[in-house]
C-alpha positions in Angstrom: 96.6 118.3 83.1 96.1 114.8 81.7 94.0 112.6 83.9 95.0 109.2 82.3 98.1 108.5 80.2 97.3 105.4 78.2 100.4 103.3 77.3 99.9 100.6 74.6 101.7 99.3 71.5 100.5 101.2 68.5 99.6 98.0 66.6 96.9 97.5 69.2 95.3 100.9 68.8 91.9 99.5 67.6 91.6 97.3 70.6 92.5 100.0 73.1 90.5 102.9 71.6 87.1 101.7 73.0 88.7 101.9 76.5 89.9 105.5 75.8 86.4 106.4 74.6 84.7 105.0 77.8 87.2 106.9 80.0 86.5 110.2 78.1 82.8 109.6 78.4 83.4 109.8 82.2 84.9 113.2 81.8 88.5 112.1 81.9 91.2 113.8 79.8 93.4 111.1 78.3 96.7 111.1 76.5 96.3 108.5 73.8 98.5 109.2 70.8 100.5 112.0 69.2 97.8 113.3 66.9 96.8 116.1 69.2 100.3 117.6 69.4 100.4 121.2 68.1 102.6 122.2 65.2 106.1 123.1 66.3 106.0 121.0 69.4 108.4 118.0 69.7 107.1 114.6 70.3 109.5 113.6 73.1 108.9 116.8 75.1 105.1 116.6 74.9 105.0 112.9 75.7 107.4 113.2 78.5 105.4 116.1 80.1 102.1 114.2 79.8 103.7 111.0 81.2 105.2 112.8 84.2 102.2 114.9 85.0 99.3 112.5 84.4 97.3 111.6 87.4 97.3 107.9 86.4 99.1 105.8 83.8 97.0 103.0 82.4 99.4 100.3 81.1 97.6 98.0 78.6 99.7 94.8 78.9 100.1 92.2 76.2 103.0 90.1 74.8 103.5 93.0 72.3 103.5 95.6 75.0 106.3 93.8 76.9 108.3 93.7 73.6 107.8 97.5 73.2 110.7 99.5 74.6 108.5 102.6 74.8 105.6 100.9 76.6 107.9 99.5 79.2 109.5 102.9 79.7 106.1 104.5 80.2 105.0 101.8 82.6 108.2 102.1 84.6 107.7 105.9 84.9 104.1 105.2 86.1 105.3 102.6 88.6 108.1 104.9 90.0 105.5 107.6 90.5 103.1 105.2 92.1 100.3 105.9 89.6 100.5 102.8 87.3 97.3 100.9 86.8 98.1 97.8 84.6 95.3 96.0 82.7 95.4 93.0 80.4 93.3 92.9 77.2 94.7 89.5 76.2 96.4 86.5 77.9 100.1 86.4 78.4 102.5 84.3 80.4 105.3 85.1 82.9 107.7 84.4 80.1 106.3 87.4 78.3 106.6 89.7 81.3 109.6 91.9 82.2 111.2 90.7 85.5 110.5 94.0 87.3 106.8 93.7 86.7 106.4 90.0 87.6 105.1 90.9 91.1 102.9 93.8 90.0 99.2 93.0 90.1 97.2 93.7 86.9 93.5 93.8 86.3 91.8 91.3 83.9 90.0 92.8 80.9 90.6 89.9 78.6 86.8 89.2 78.2 85.7 92.9 78.6 82.9 93.6 76.0 82.0 97.1 77.1 79.6 96.1 79.9 79.6 98.6 82.7 79.1 95.9 85.4 82.1 93.9 84.2 84.1 93.1 87.3 87.5 93.9 85.8 86.2 97.2 84.4 84.7 98.2 87.7 88.0 97.4 89.5 89.9 99.4 86.8 87.6 102.4 87.5 88.1 102.0 91.3 91.9 102.0 90.8 91.8 105.0 88.5 89.5 106.9 90.8 92.0 106.8 93.6 94.5 108.6 91.4 92.3 111.1 89.6 90.7 112.2 92.8 87.0 111.5 92.2 84.6 108.5 91.9 84.1 107.2 88.4 80.8 105.9 87.1 79.2 102.5 87.4 78.0 100.5 90.4 80.2 97.9 91.9 79.9 94.4 90.4 76.9 92.6 91.8 75.8 95.6 93.9 72.1 96.4 93.9 71.1 99.5 92.0 70.1 102.3 94.3 66.5 103.3 93.9 65.4 107.0 94.3 62.2 107.0 96.4 59.3 109.2 95.5 59.0 111.9 98.1 55.7 112.1 100.0 53.3 114.9 99.2 53.9 116.6 102.5 57.3 115.5 103.7 58.0 115.8 107.4 61.3 117.1 108.5 63.8 114.4 109.2 65.7 114.8 112.5 69.4 115.1 112.2 71.0 112.0 113.7 73.4 112.7 116.6 77.1 112.8 115.8 79.0 109.6 116.8 80.7 109.9 120.1 84.3 111.0 120.1 87.1 110.4 122.6 85.4 107.5 124.1 87.6 105.1 126.1 89.2 102.2 124.2 88.6 98.8 125.8 91.3 96.2 125.8 89.5 94.3 123.1 89.9 97.3 120.8 93.7 96.7 120.7 94.9 94.1 118.3 96.1 90.8 119.8 99.9 90.3 119.5 102.0 87.1 119.5 105.5 86.9 121.0 108.1 86.0 118.3 111.3 84.5 119.7 114.8 85.6 118.6 116.4 83.6 115.8 118.1 83.7 112.5 117.0 82.8 108.9 117.8 83.1 105.3 115.9 86.0 103.8 115.0 86.0 100.1 115.0 83.3 97.5 117.9 81.0 96.5 119.1 81.5 92.9 117.0 84.6 92.4 118.6 87.5 90.5 115.7 90.0 91.1 114.1 91.8 94.0 114.5 88.7 96.3 118.3 88.5 95.9 120.8 88.0 97.2 119.6 85.5 99.7 121.3 86.4 103.0 121.3 85.5 106.7 119.5 87.8 109.1 120.0 87.4 112.8 117.2 88.8 115.0 118.7 88.9 118.5 115.7 90.2 120.3 112.1 89.2 121.0 109.3 91.2 119.5 105.5 90.9 119.1 103.5 90.8 115.9 99.8 90.9 115.4 98.1 87.5 115.6 95.9 88.8 112.7 95.9 91.8 110.4 94.2 94.8 112.0 90.5 94.3 111.7 87.7 96.7 110.8 86.3 96.3 114.3 89.7 97.5 115.8 90.0 100.4 113.2 86.4 101.5 113.7 86.8 101.5 117.5 89.8 103.8 117.2 87.8 106.1 114.9 85.0 106.3 117.3 87.5 107.1 120.1 88.8 110.1 118.2 91.5 108.8 116.0 92.4 111.2 113.1 91.8 108.5 110.5 89.1 108.1 107.8 86.5 105.4 107.7 87.6 103.1 104.8 85.2 101.3 102.6 84.7 97.6 103.2 83.5 97.2 99.5 80.3 95.7 100.8 82.0 92.6 102.1 81.4 93.4 105.8 83.4 94.9 108.6 83.8 93.5 112.2 86.3 90.5 111.9 87.4 91.2 108.4 90.8 92.8 107.9 90.7 96.5 107.4 91.3 97.4 103.7 91.6 100.6 101.6 94.3 101.9 104.0 97.6 103.4 102.9 101.0 103.2 104.7 100.4 106.7 106.0 96.9 105.7 107.2 98.5 102.8 109.1 100.9 105.2 110.8 98.1 107.6 111.8 96.3 104.6 113.5 99.5 103.5 115.2 100.2 107.0 116.5 96.7 107.1 118.0 97.1 103.8 119.8 100.5 104.7 121.2 99.0 108.0 122.5 96.2 106.1 124.1 98.7 103.6 125.7 101.0 106.4 126.7 103.9 104.8 125.0 104.6 107.3 122.2 108.4 107.5 121.6 109.2 104.5 123.7 111.0 101.4 122.4 107.9 99.2 123.1 105.5 101.4 121.1 103.4 100.0 118.4 104.9 100.2 114.9 104.9 98.5 111.5 107.2 95.4 111.2 110.3 95.6 109.2 110.5 93.5 106.1 113.0 91.1 107.8 110.7 90.7 110.9 107.8 90.1 108.6 109.5 87.4 106.5 111.0 85.7 109.6 107.6 85.6 111.2 105.9 84.4 108.1 108.4 81.5 107.6 108.2 80.5 111.2 111.2 78.2 110.8 110.5 77.0 107.3 112.7 77.3 104.3 110.1 76.4 101.6 108.2 78.8 99.4 105.3 78.9 101.9 105.1 78.2 105.6 102.8 75.4 104.5 105.5 73.8 102.5 106.3 73.8 98.8 102.6 74.6 97.9 99.5 76.3 99.4 95.9 75.5 98.9 92.5 77.2 99.5 92.1 75.5 102.8 95.2 77.2 104.1 94.9 80.8 102.9 92.5 83.2 101.1 93.5 83.8 97.5 92.1 83.6 94.0 88.8 84.8 95.5 86.4 87.7 95.2 86.7 89.2 98.7 88.5 89.1 102.0 87.8 86.4 104.7 87.3 87.1 108.4 90.7 86.9 110.1 91.5 83.5 111.7 89.5 81.6 109.1 92.6 79.6 108.2 95.2 77.7 110.3 98.0 79.6 112.1 101.6 79.0 111.3 104.1 77.6 113.7 104.4 81.0 115.5 100.7 81.2 116.0 100.1 83.9 113.3 97.1 83.8 110.9 96.8 85.1 107.4 100.5 85.7 106.7 99.8 84.3 103.3 96.9 85.9 101.4 93.8 87.8 102.6 95.4 91.3 102.4 98.8 92.6 101.4 100.5 94.0 104.5 102.5 97.2 104.8 106.0 97.1 106.2 108.1 100.0 107.5 110.9 99.8 104.9 111.6 102.1 102.0 111.9 100.3 98.7 115.2 98.9 97.5 115.4 96.9 94.2 117.4 94.1 95.8 119.1 93.1 99.1 122.6 94.5 98.3 123.5 96.4 101.5 120.4 95.4 103.4 120.5 95.3 107.2 121.1 91.9 108.7 119.9 92.6 112.2 116.1 92.6 111.6 115.8 96.4 111.5 113.9 98.3 108.9 115.8 99.5 105.8 115.0 103.2 105.8 117.4 104.3 103.1 116.5 103.9 99.5 113.4 105.0 97.6 111.1 106.4 100.4 108.5 107.3 97.8 107.7 103.6 97.7 107.1 101.3 100.7 107.1 97.5 100.9 104.0 95.2 100.9 104.2 91.5 101.8 102.0 88.4 101.8 99.7 88.6 98.8 95.9 89.1 98.9 92.5 87.6 98.4 92.8 88.4 94.7 96.2 87.0 93.9 97.5 83.7 92.5 99.3 81.2 94.9 102.7 82.2 93.5 102.1 85.8 94.7 101.7 84.5 98.3 105.3 83.2 98.7 107.1 84.0 102.0 109.9 85.8 100.1 107.8 87.8 97.6 107.9 91.6 97.9 106.2 94.5 96.1 106.5 98.3 96.1 103.6 100.8 96.4 103.4 104.5 97.0 102.7 105.1 100.7 99.6 107.3 100.0 97.8 104.7 97.9 94.7 102.9 99.3 93.3 99.8 97.7 91.0 96.9 98.6 94.1 94.6 98.7 96.0 96.6 101.3 96.0 96.1 105.1 98.6 95.8 107.9 99.4 94.3 111.2 101.1 95.7 114.3 104.6 95.0 115.7 106.2 95.9 119.0 109.6 95.4 120.5 109.6 93.7 123.9 
């Protein structure tokens, strides 16, 4: 099986080949061109099989890649499968991009010169590692190199540390704080848009619900883990835990955490159980009565949200919106309950989650610490496979009251 299918315009082969060689030096099997196809095999069949079975699709984006019919087909297959990792080897503008990729985050390799500690290269390896199922080489950017100590001449046995306690009680502080959101109506989506944010339509939410004051934090996640939750301990990327939003959690991880909290509260299966918000509830709460691109108005700045940065910020570091919610713009992308639909034609108008559509992709909202301001808009939405974990992805709780 191919580990990484590399999609690139053939005229850029010389620029992309060093990337291929570095991946193969890490023990990855790549599909790079047609020269390895056996005699008698047909190009479309071999390429199609490699593309649909590869563990990851590395899309090398450039103005010429966006003009290539075949590159765009390959990247769309990778995106549909939830295994696309886009990288940029040269600058391009939104005018170059295809509309269905304009909200897809890509990694910056425009100044990559082969250095292992290059930030964009390290992030590329981290993204690929999640798909190929093993860690790839290189220390994280800026991380200290681990030194191997020389063992003493007569080493003494090291006692085995006790296992962390399990099934300990959860204090009230271990449950995320929620804010009551009043009933109301709003226009969901963007005016004049012909893409994933269209058609703009009125949604009436005729019920009160609660939404997390902040994204779920590492402190809250780790408390559930210590109390016996069947969840993994996600990496904090060296940025710190405690009040920072939990990251490296998938949609399915979020559901496992929610199931544990509901069991602890004894509310599993009840209407007031914890859950993920619907897309409509999320956008209504984010806007908090506004109709502009952001709840902060027509623009947003670095004193109002975490973006264009190198890490997350502790929750509550920026002002709340009119509903009392923090970090609805930036810090981490937030999972919603909905299945993916390419536009709002036929979408529910009552605030409920849209569960029909492409359930192999789920919706994320809000933008992250790494995104540009335009990616933080209240109406912007992206799709991701529900099993994918990344250092951009977090979530907050909702509950009907």
